[in-house]
C-alpha positions as CSV (number, residue, x, y, z in Angstrom):
1,M,129.0,56.1,-140.4
2,A,126.0,58.4,-139.7
3,T,126.6,62.0,-140.6
4,T,124.6,64.9,-139.3
5,D,124.4,68.4,-140.8
6,T,125.7,71.2,-138.7
7,P,124.2,74.7,-139.3
8,K,126.7,77.2,-140.7
9,S,126.1,79.4,-137.7
10,E,127.5,76.8,-135.4
11,T,131.2,76.4,-134.5
12,K,133.1,74.2,-136.9
13,F,134.5,70.9,-135.6
14,N,138.0,71.4,-134.2
15,A,140.0,68.1,-134.3
16,E,142.7,69.4,-131.9
17,A,140.1,70.6,-129.4
18,F,138.2,67.3,-129.8
19,A,141.4,65.3,-128.9
20,M,141.9,67.5,-125.8
21,N,138.3,67.0,-124.7
22,V,138.5,63.3,-125.2
23,A,141.6,63.3,-123.0
24,R,139.7,65.3,-120.4
25,A,136.7,62.9,-120.6
26,M,139.0,59.9,-120.2
27,E,140.6,61.5,-117.1
28,S,137.2,62.1,-115.6
29,G,136.3,58.6,-116.5
30,G,139.2,57.4,-114.5
31,K,138.1,59.6,-111.6
32,A,134.6,58.1,-111.8
33,L,136.1,54.6,-111.7
34,A,138.3,55.5,-108.7
35,A,135.2,57.0,-106.9
36,Y,133.4,53.8,-107.6
37,L,136.2,51.5,-106.4
38,K,137.4,53.5,-103.3
39,P,134.5,52.6,-100.9
40,R,134.7,49.0,-102.1
41,E,138.4,48.7,-101.4
42,S,137.9,50.2,-97.9
43,G,135.0,47.9,-97.1
44,E,132.5,50.7,-96.8
45,V,130.5,49.2,-99.7
46,Q,130.3,45.4,-100.2
47,D,129.1,44.5,-103.7
48,R,126.8,41.6,-104.0
49,P,124.1,40.7,-106.6
50,P,121.0,42.7,-105.9
51,A,118.1,40.7,-104.4
52,E,115.9,41.9,-107.3
53,L,118.2,40.0,-109.8
54,T,116.8,36.7,-108.6
55,E,113.3,37.9,-109.2
56,V,114.2,39.2,-112.6
57,I,115.7,35.8,-113.7
58,K,112.8,33.8,-112.1
59,T,110.2,36.0,-113.9
60,F,111.8,35.9,-117.3
61,T,112.3,32.2,-117.0
62,S,108.6,31.8,-116.5
63,V,107.9,33.7,-119.7
64,A,110.6,31.8,-121.6
65,E,109.3,28.4,-120.5
66,Y,105.9,29.2,-122.1
67,W,107.4,30.1,-125.5
68,L,110.1,27.4,-125.6
69,S,108.0,24.5,-124.4
70,D,106.3,24.2,-127.8
71,S,108.5,24.2,-131.0
72,T,105.7,25.5,-133.2
73,R,105.0,28.4,-130.8
74,S,108.8,29.2,-130.6
75,S,109.1,29.1,-134.4
76,D,106.0,31.4,-134.8
77,L,107.6,33.8,-132.4
78,Q,110.9,34.0,-134.4
79,T,109.0,34.3,-137.7
80,K,107.0,37.2,-136.4
81,L,110.1,39.2,-135.4
82,A,111.9,38.3,-138.6
83,K,108.9,39.5,-140.7
84,D,108.8,42.8,-138.8
85,Y,112.5,43.3,-139.4
86,L,112.1,42.5,-143.1
87,D,109.3,45.0,-143.4
88,L,111.5,47.6,-141.8
89,W,114.4,46.7,-144.1
90,G,112.1,47.0,-147.2
91,S,110.7,50.3,-146.0
92,A,114.2,51.7,-145.5
93,A,115.4,50.4,-148.9
94,R,112.5,52.1,-150.7
95,R,113.2,55.3,-148.8
96,M,116.9,55.2,-149.8
97,A,115.7,54.8,-153.4
98,G,113.8,58.0,-153.1
99,E,110.3,56.6,-152.6
100,D,108.0,58.0,-149.9
101,A,107.7,54.8,-147.9
102,P,105.6,54.8,-144.7
103,P,107.4,53.8,-141.5
104,A,107.1,50.2,-140.2
105,I,106.4,51.7,-136.7
106,A,106.2,55.2,-135.3
107,P,106.9,56.4,-131.7
108,S,104.1,57.7,-129.5
109,P,103.7,61.5,-130.0
110,R,104.2,61.8,-126.2
111,D,107.6,60.0,-126.3
112,K,110.1,62.8,-125.7
113,R,113.1,60.6,-126.5
114,F,112.4,60.8,-130.2
115,A,111.1,64.4,-130.4
116,D,114.1,65.6,-132.3
117,P,113.3,66.0,-136.1
118,E,116.4,64.2,-137.2
119,W,115.0,60.9,-135.8
120,K,112.8,61.0,-138.9
121,S,114.7,63.1,-141.4
122,N,118.0,61.2,-141.1
123,Q,117.6,57.6,-142.5
124,F,120.2,56.1,-140.2
125,F,118.6,57.4,-137.0
126,D,115.1,56.6,-138.4
127,F,116.1,53.0,-139.0
128,V,117.7,52.6,-135.6
129,M,114.7,54.1,-133.9
130,Q,112.2,51.8,-135.7
131,L,114.4,48.8,-135.1
132,Y,114.3,49.6,-131.4
133,L,110.6,50.2,-131.3
134,L,109.8,47.0,-133.2
135,T,112.1,45.0,-130.8
136,T,110.5,46.7,-127.8
137,K,107.0,45.9,-129.1
138,W,107.9,42.3,-129.7
139,A,109.4,41.9,-126.2
140,Q,106.2,43.4,-124.7
141,E,104.1,41.0,-126.7
142,L,106.1,38.1,-125.3
143,V,104.8,38.9,-121.9
144,R,101.3,39.9,-123.0
145,D,100.7,36.8,-125.0
146,A,102.3,34.3,-122.6
147,E,99.5,32.1,-121.3
148,G,99.4,30.6,-117.8
149,L,101.2,33.4,-116.0
150,D,99.7,34.4,-112.7
151,P,98.8,38.1,-112.5
152,K,101.8,38.9,-110.2
153,T,104.3,37.3,-112.5
154,R,102.9,39.0,-115.5
155,R,103.0,42.4,-113.7
156,K,106.6,41.8,-112.8
157,A,107.6,40.7,-116.3
158,E,105.9,43.8,-117.8
159,F,107.8,46.0,-115.4
160,Y,111.2,44.4,-115.9
161,I,110.8,44.4,-119.7
162,Q,110.0,48.1,-119.5
163,Q,113.1,48.8,-117.5
164,V,115.4,46.8,-119.9
165,T,113.9,48.3,-123.0
166,N,114.1,51.8,-121.5
167,A,117.8,51.3,-120.7
168,L,118.6,50.1,-124.2
169,S,117.0,52.9,-126.0
170,P,119.2,54.3,-128.8
171,S,118.6,57.8,-127.3
172,N,120.8,56.8,-124.4
173,F,124.0,56.4,-126.4
174,V,126.3,59.0,-128.1
175,M,126.5,57.4,-131.6
176,T,122.8,56.7,-131.9
177,N,121.3,59.9,-130.5
178,P,121.3,62.8,-133.1
179,E,121.0,65.5,-130.5
180,V,124.1,64.2,-128.6
181,L,126.0,63.7,-131.8
182,R,125.3,67.2,-133.0
183,E,126.3,68.6,-129.6
184,T,129.6,66.6,-129.8
185,V,130.4,67.9,-133.2
186,A,129.4,71.5,-132.4
187,T,131.5,71.6,-129.1
188,S,134.3,69.4,-130.4
189,G,133.6,66.9,-127.6
190,D,133.4,69.5,-124.7
191,N,130.0,68.1,-123.8
192,L,131.5,64.7,-123.1
193,A,134.3,66.2,-121.0
194,R,131.7,68.1,-118.9
195,G,129.4,65.1,-118.7
196,L,132.1,62.6,-117.5
197,K,133.3,65.2,-115.0
198,M,129.7,65.4,-113.6
199,L,129.5,61.6,-113.6
200,A,132.7,61.4,-111.4
201,E,131.2,64.0,-109.1
202,D,127.9,62.2,-108.8
203,I,129.5,58.8,-108.0
204,A,131.7,60.5,-105.4
205,A,128.6,62.2,-103.9
206,G,126.9,58.8,-103.8
207,K,129.9,57.3,-102.0
208,G,130.5,54.7,-104.7
209,M,127.0,54.6,-106.0
210,L,125.7,56.8,-108.8
211,K,123.5,59.6,-107.4
212,I,122.0,61.2,-110.4
213,R,121.6,64.9,-109.9
214,Q,118.1,66.0,-111.0
215,S,118.4,69.6,-109.9
216,N,121.0,72.3,-109.4
217,P,121.1,73.0,-105.6
218,D,122.1,76.6,-106.1
219,N,119.5,78.9,-104.7
220,L,117.5,76.0,-103.3
221,V,118.1,76.0,-99.6
222,V,115.5,74.8,-97.1
223,G,114.4,77.7,-94.9
224,V,115.9,80.2,-97.4
225,N,114.3,79.6,-100.8
226,M,111.9,76.8,-99.8
227,A,109.9,76.0,-96.7
228,T,109.8,79.7,-95.8
229,T,106.2,80.0,-94.5
230,P,106.6,81.8,-91.1
231,G,106.1,79.6,-88.1
232,K,107.8,78.0,-85.1
233,V,108.7,74.5,-83.8
234,I,106.6,74.3,-80.6
235,Y,107.4,70.7,-79.6
236,Q,109.8,68.0,-80.4
237,N,110.6,64.4,-79.4
238,E,113.0,61.9,-80.9
239,M,110.4,61.1,-83.6
240,M,109.2,64.4,-84.8
241,Q,109.1,68.2,-84.5
242,L,105.7,69.9,-84.5
243,I,105.5,73.2,-86.4
244,Q,102.8,75.8,-85.8
245,Y,102.5,78.4,-88.6
246,A,101.9,82.1,-87.8
247,P,98.4,83.5,-88.8
248,T,98.0,86.0,-91.6
249,T,94.3,86.7,-91.0
250,E,92.4,88.4,-88.1
251,K,90.1,85.4,-87.6
252,V,90.7,81.7,-88.1
253,L,88.6,78.5,-88.1
254,R,88.1,77.4,-84.6
255,T,89.2,73.8,-85.5
256,P,92.9,73.7,-86.3
257,L,94.4,71.5,-89.1
258,L,97.1,68.9,-88.4
259,I,99.0,67.7,-91.5
260,V,100.7,64.2,-91.4
261,P,103.2,64.1,-94.2
262,P,105.0,61.0,-95.5
263,W,108.3,60.1,-93.7
264,I,109.5,58.5,-97.0
265,N,110.0,62.1,-98.1
266,K,110.2,65.5,-96.3
267,F,107.2,67.6,-95.5
268,Y,108.2,70.7,-97.4
269,I,106.7,69.3,-100.6
270,L,103.7,71.2,-99.2
271,D,105.8,74.3,-98.6
272,L,108.0,74.8,-101.6
273,K,108.5,78.3,-103.0
274,P,105.8,80.6,-101.5
275,E,103.8,80.7,-104.8
276,K,103.5,76.9,-104.6
277,S,103.0,76.5,-100.9
278,Y,99.9,74.7,-99.8
279,I,100.7,75.5,-96.2
280,K,101.0,79.3,-96.9
281,W,97.7,79.1,-98.9
282,C,95.9,77.4,-95.9
283,V,97.2,80.0,-93.5
284,D,96.0,82.8,-95.8
285,Q,92.6,81.1,-95.9
286,G,92.2,81.5,-92.1
287,I,93.3,78.0,-91.0
288,T,95.6,77.4,-88.0
289,V,98.1,74.9,-89.5
290,F,100.2,72.4,-87.6
291,M,102.7,70.3,-89.4
292,I,104.6,67.2,-88.3
293,S,108.2,67.2,-89.4
294,W,109.5,63.6,-89.1
295,V,113.0,62.8,-87.9
296,N,115.4,61.5,-90.5
297,P,116.2,58.3,-88.5
298,D,119.5,56.7,-87.9
299,K,120.4,53.2,-86.7
300,G,119.6,54.1,-83.1
301,L,115.9,54.5,-84.0
302,G,115.8,51.3,-86.1
303,S,113.3,49.6,-83.7
304,K,110.8,52.5,-83.9
305,S,107.6,50.8,-85.2
306,W,104.4,51.9,-86.9
307,E,102.8,52.1,-83.4
308,D,105.6,54.4,-82.3
309,Y,105.0,56.7,-85.3
310,M,101.3,56.8,-84.4
311,K,101.8,57.4,-80.6
312,E,104.9,59.6,-80.6
313,G,103.9,61.3,-83.8
314,V,100.2,61.7,-84.7
315,L,98.6,61.2,-81.2
316,T,101.3,63.3,-79.5
317,A,100.7,66.1,-82.0
318,M,97.0,66.1,-81.2
319,D,97.8,66.3,-77.5
320,V,100.1,69.3,-78.1
321,I,97.6,71.1,-80.3
322,E,95.0,70.7,-77.5
323,K,97.3,72.2,-75.0
324,V,98.2,75.1,-77.3
325,T,94.7,75.9,-78.7
326,G,92.3,74.4,-76.1
327,E,90.6,72.5,-78.9
328,L,90.0,68.8,-78.4
329,K,89.3,68.1,-82.0
330,V,91.4,68.8,-85.1
331,H,90.9,68.6,-88.9
332,T,93.5,66.2,-90.2
333,A,95.2,65.7,-93.6
334,G,97.6,62.9,-94.6
335,Y,99.8,62.7,-97.7
336,C,100.8,59.3,-99.3
337,V,102.0,57.0,-96.6
338,G,101.2,59.8,-94.1
339,G,97.6,59.3,-95.1
340,T,97.8,55.5,-94.5
341,M,99.2,56.3,-91.1
342,L,96.4,58.8,-90.5
343,A,93.8,56.2,-91.5
344,T,95.2,53.6,-89.0
345,T,95.2,56.3,-86.3
346,L,91.5,57.1,-87.1
347,A,90.6,53.4,-86.8
348,W,92.5,53.1,-83.6
349,L,90.8,56.2,-82.1
350,A,87.4,54.8,-83.2
351,E,88.1,51.5,-81.5
352,K,89.1,53.4,-78.3
353,R,86.0,55.6,-78.6
354,R,88.1,58.7,-78.5
355,Q,86.7,61.7,-80.4
356,R,89.7,63.7,-81.5
357,V,89.1,64.4,-85.2
358,S,86.5,66.5,-87.0
359,S,87.5,65.5,-90.5
360,A,90.1,63.7,-92.5
361,T,91.6,64.6,-95.9
362,F,93.8,62.2,-97.8
363,F,96.2,63.3,-100.5
364,A,97.0,60.5,-102.9
365,A,96.9,58.0,-100.0
366,Q,95.9,54.3,-100.0
367,V,94.0,52.3,-97.4
368,D,93.5,49.3,-99.7
369,F,96.4,47.9,-101.8
370,T,94.6,45.6,-104.2
371,H,95.2,48.1,-107.1
372,A,98.5,49.5,-105.7
373,G,100.2,49.7,-109.1
374,D,103.8,48.9,-110.1
375,L,105.2,49.2,-106.6
376,L,103.7,45.7,-106.0
377,V,106.5,44.5,-108.3
378,F,108.9,44.9,-105.3
379,V,106.6,43.2,-102.8
380,D,106.5,39.4,-102.2
381,E,107.7,37.3,-99.3
382,D,111.1,36.6,-100.7
383,Q,111.9,40.2,-101.6
384,I,110.6,41.5,-98.2
385,A,112.6,38.9,-96.3
386,A,115.8,39.9,-98.2
387,L,115.1,43.5,-97.5
388,E,114.5,42.8,-93.8
389,Q,117.8,41.0,-93.6
390,D,119.6,44.1,-95.0
391,M,117.7,46.5,-92.7
392,K,118.4,44.3,-89.7
393,A,122.1,45.0,-90.1
394,A,121.7,48.7,-90.9
395,G,118.8,49.5,-88.7
396,V,117.3,51.6,-91.4
397,L,116.5,51.5,-95.1
398,E,118.6,54.1,-96.9
399,G,116.5,56.7,-98.6
400,S,118.4,56.3,-101.9
401,K,117.0,52.8,-102.3
402,M,113.4,53.9,-101.9
403,A,114.1,56.9,-104.2
404,M,115.4,54.6,-106.9
405,A,112.3,52.5,-106.7
406,F,110.1,55.5,-107.2
407,N,112.3,56.8,-110.0
408,M,112.0,53.4,-111.8
409,L,108.2,53.9,-112.0
410,R,109.0,56.6,-114.5
411,S,112.5,55.7,-115.5
412,N,112.5,57.5,-118.9
413,D,111.6,60.8,-117.2
414,L,113.4,60.5,-113.9
415,I,116.5,58.4,-114.8
416,W,117.4,58.2,-118.5
417,S,116.5,61.7,-119.5
418,Y,119.1,62.9,-116.8
419,V,121.7,60.4,-117.9
420,V,121.4,61.8,-121.5
421,S,121.2,65.5,-120.4
422,N,123.9,65.4,-117.6
423,Y,126.5,62.9,-118.8
424,L,126.1,62.9,-122.6
425,K,125.1,66.5,-123.3
426,G,127.1,67.8,-120.4
427,Q,124.3,70.1,-119.3
428,Q,123.9,71.1,-115.7
429,P,120.3,70.6,-114.5
430,S,118.3,73.6,-113.7
431,A,117.4,74.8,-110.2
432,F,114.0,73.1,-109.8
433,D,112.5,73.1,-106.3
434,L,110.3,70.0,-106.9
435,L,113.2,67.8,-108.1
436,H,115.5,69.1,-105.4
437,W,112.9,67.9,-102.9
438,N,112.7,64.6,-104.7
439,S,116.4,64.0,-104.3
440,D,116.3,65.0,-100.6
441,A,115.8,61.4,-99.5
442,T,115.0,60.2,-96.0
443,R,115.9,56.9,-94.2
444,M,113.2,54.6,-92.9
445,T,113.4,52.6,-89.6
446,A,113.6,48.9,-90.1
447,A,110.7,48.1,-87.9
448,N,108.3,50.6,-89.3
449,H,109.1,49.9,-93.0
450,S,108.8,46.1,-92.4
451,Y,105.4,46.6,-90.8
452,Y,104.2,48.8,-93.7
453,L,105.3,46.5,-96.4
454,R,103.8,43.4,-94.8
455,N,100.6,44.7,-93.4
456,C,99.7,47.0,-96.3
457,Y,101.3,45.9,-99.6
458,L,101.8,42.2,-99.0
459,E,98.8,41.2,-96.8
460,N,96.4,44.2,-97.3
461,R,95.2,44.0,-93.7
462,L,93.9,47.6,-93.1
463,S,90.9,47.4,-95.5
464,T,90.1,43.8,-94.6
465,G,89.9,44.6,-90.9
466,S,92.7,42.3,-89.9
467,M,95.4,44.8,-89.0
468,V,96.5,44.8,-85.4
469,L,98.1,47.9,-83.9
470,D,98.9,48.4,-80.3
471,N,97.0,45.2,-79.5
472,T,94.0,46.7,-81.2
473,L,92.1,45.2,-84.2
474,L,91.5,48.1,-86.6
475,D,88.2,48.5,-88.5
476,L,87.9,51.4,-91.0
477,S,84.1,51.0,-91.1
478,K,84.1,52.5,-87.6
479,V,85.7,55.7,-88.9
480,M,82.7,58.0,-89.1
481,V,84.3,61.4,-89.7
482,P,83.8,63.1,-93.0
483,V,86.5,62.2,-95.5
484,Y,87.9,64.2,-98.5
485,N,89.7,61.6,-100.5
486,L,91.9,63.1,-103.3
487,A,93.4,61.0,-106.0
488,T,95.4,62.1,-109.0
489,R,94.7,60.9,-112.5
490,E,98.3,59.9,-113.6
491,D,99.5,58.6,-110.2
492,H,102.1,55.9,-110.4
493,I,102.4,55.5,-106.6
494,A,98.8,55.7,-105.4
495,P,96.8,54.9,-108.5
496,A,93.4,56.6,-108.8
497,E,91.8,53.2,-109.0
498,S,93.3,52.2,-105.7
499,V,92.2,55.4,-103.9
500,L,88.7,55.2,-105.3
501,Y,88.4,51.5,-104.3
502,G,89.6,52.4,-100.8
503,S,86.9,55.0,-100.4
504,Q,84.2,52.4,-99.7
505,F,85.8,51.1,-96.5
506,F,85.2,54.2,-94.4
507,G,82.0,54.3,-92.3
508,G,81.3,58.0,-92.7
509,P,80.6,60.2,-95.7
510,V,83.4,60.2,-98.3
511,K,83.9,62.8,-101.0
512,Y,86.2,61.4,-103.7
513,V,87.9,64.0,-105.9
514,L,90.1,63.2,-108.9
515,S,92.7,65.8,-109.8
516,G,94.6,66.1,-113.1
517,S,98.3,65.3,-113.4
518,G,100.2,63.0,-111.0
519,H,101.3,62.2,-107.4
520,I,102.9,65.6,-106.8
521,A,101.7,68.1,-109.4
522,G,98.1,66.9,-108.9
523,V,98.3,67.7,-105.2
524,V,100.6,70.8,-105.3
525,N,98.5,72.8,-107.7
526,P,97.9,76.4,-106.4
527,P,94.8,78.2,-107.7
528,A,96.9,81.1,-109.0
529,S,98.6,78.8,-111.5
530,N,95.2,78.0,-113.2
531,K,96.6,74.6,-114.2
532,Y,94.9,71.2,-114.7
533,Q,91.5,70.4,-113.5
534,Y,89.6,68.2,-111.1
535,W,86.5,66.0,-111.2
536,T,83.7,65.3,-108.6
537,N,81.1,62.7,-108.5
538,D,79.2,61.6,-105.3
539,N,79.1,58.0,-106.3
540,V,82.0,56.0,-104.8
541,K,80.5,52.6,-104.3
542,D,81.2,49.7,-106.5
543,V,82.5,51.7,-109.5
544,T,85.8,51.8,-111.4
545,V,87.4,55.1,-112.2
546,A,86.3,54.8,-115.9
547,E,82.6,54.3,-114.7
548,W,83.0,57.1,-112.1
549,M,84.3,59.5,-114.8
550,K,81.2,59.0,-116.9
551,G,79.1,60.7,-114.3
552,A,81.7,63.1,-113.0
553,V,81.7,66.9,-113.4
554,E,84.9,68.6,-114.5
555,H,86.1,71.8,-112.8
556,K,88.9,73.9,-114.2
557,G,91.9,74.7,-112.1
558,S,92.9,73.7,-108.6
559,W,91.0,71.6,-106.1
560,W,92.2,73.6,-103.2
561,P,89.2,76.1,-103.1
562,D,86.8,73.2,-103.3
563,W,88.5,71.5,-100.3
564,R,88.4,74.8,-98.3
565,E,84.7,75.1,-99.0
566,W,84.2,71.5,-97.9
567,L,86.2,72.1,-94.7
568,G,84.2,75.2,-93.8
569,G,81.0,73.3,-94.3
570,I,82.0,70.9,-91.5
571,D,82.8,73.5,-88.9
572,P,82.5,77.1,-90.0
573,E,82.9,78.7,-86.6
574,E,85.7,81.3,-86.4
575,V,87.8,82.6,-83.5
576,P,90.4,85.4,-83.2
577,A,93.8,84.4,-84.8
578,R,96.0,82.5,-82.4
579,S,99.5,83.3,-81.4
580,V,102.2,80.7,-82.0
581,G,102.9,78.4,-79.1
582,S,101.8,79.1,-75.5
583,E,103.3,79.8,-72.1
584,A,103.6,76.1,-71.4
585,L,104.9,75.3,-74.9
586,P,107.0,78.3,-76.0
587,P,108.6,78.2,-79.5
588,I,111.8,76.2,-79.7
589,E,113.1,77.4,-83.1
590,D,111.9,79.0,-86.4
591,A,110.2,76.9,-89.0
592,P,111.1,74.7,-90.8
593,G,113.1,73.4,-87.9
594,S,116.2,71.4,-87.7
595,Y,114.9,67.8,-88.3
596,V,114.1,68.6,-91.9
597,R,117.6,69.9,-92.6
598,V,119.2,66.5,-91.9
599,R,120.2,65.0,-95.2
600,A,120.7,61.3,-95.8
């Protein structure tokens, strides 16, 4: 059995305490099982094989058929794996004999799972780690070298292999993780008792499904610790509340800013703690900011469509802003799917010859889905049809399902690291506003989500000019307003390649900017933090990101000041700061409003 040295300063192992903690852990395990079974016994949850399982089996079968259809090919495959294992065994044997043998394989320096020194210093853990890495490499090569797979099947196979190998990592188990084993010895098993207690609580919180806590909710309350920029809700309908933020400068830009956030998540990602708040920064820069806060829909709103979101959301917000400020035109900004909605609205307005917009800014948003990344794994006719069948009964897609899909894109960081930390080490997660927001999931109406998946991901209709909305054929080339198109370099949701490729479809001038970091941190990057960087290059036609980067200029820090300068260059005229609301549209309630507080 593997042993691990415990520093003298640490508490010695207490067998009696260990026995008590194991009993506590088993009791909590029973509670976890009861919390899992209770909603199934009452009929609240009906277990059935997930629709994705069919896709997994079908995809792996396609890979297996290639390797098993030729006996020589199959034999070579087994020989290669056996040779890798023999090399590992030989290296381990030489090391046990006292030789300084090089490893058969080493983890990536960026792989946090194997950062603990004992993965290398302890021969048992080193052997287990290398065995895992060799097997993972072999499995990935199975997919990479399988000939005749169509691109979609290969992408699915790569994604599924990644999920399986991530789940089977030795870092995810007590006896094969040196950190967890040390913690277990040092605390006489108290970590396991605490972890199983949290597991039971999280299954109960998920009503029979595991809802992994990524953040401690203490001191993270919307409207108290987050989303605190002063403002008022000045309008609401069944789809959204419209917030106007109070000015902090004597003068403001004449043209106000309307922000269209995603409805897949809540708007306060742009208004976290004050020092991170993009909204507060905009207000302090002399901009009159209006924010849409989407409803967290229930079954009664299940028939609300993409057209309804445009008309009752974006277009209605523009009408309200005109009544409050007297300005016919607005600057606009859309984040993620909110940006996709904004782009369709701009195309609709162009087709109707309505001039309502002075500029458009897109934060990590896609208008073309050719290079849409790993989310394409979940999109094909069979999977969408199965999802539509589920949504038909519920009227909505539960936010937890979409949240899990996003978490799987970075499963080591957003799933397995918390499994280890929470349930094996028994550590309560810290209070982190970003991860608290990430877990504050929203539901999606069946009609709207179906339209989005089919028209964007499956059929890619917006960029090809074949999307029909409100009986209107949309054409992005007729959108002539200036566009600031922000991508983030490590984005798993709206890949930089996808955003760059989409830039060419607009008819007006496009400034493509690439920010460091990912889908959230690359956007929410206040200047005061002095973190990351961004790149600019005027050439956006017929280039890949790699080609674009060769001619790009790197700028240290946040892209926010660059965007503010760009915005002022479009319409620099200023007027005295505006009061919130008007006589015709008096404030309804304080920001952030009541819609954002509804939790799924």
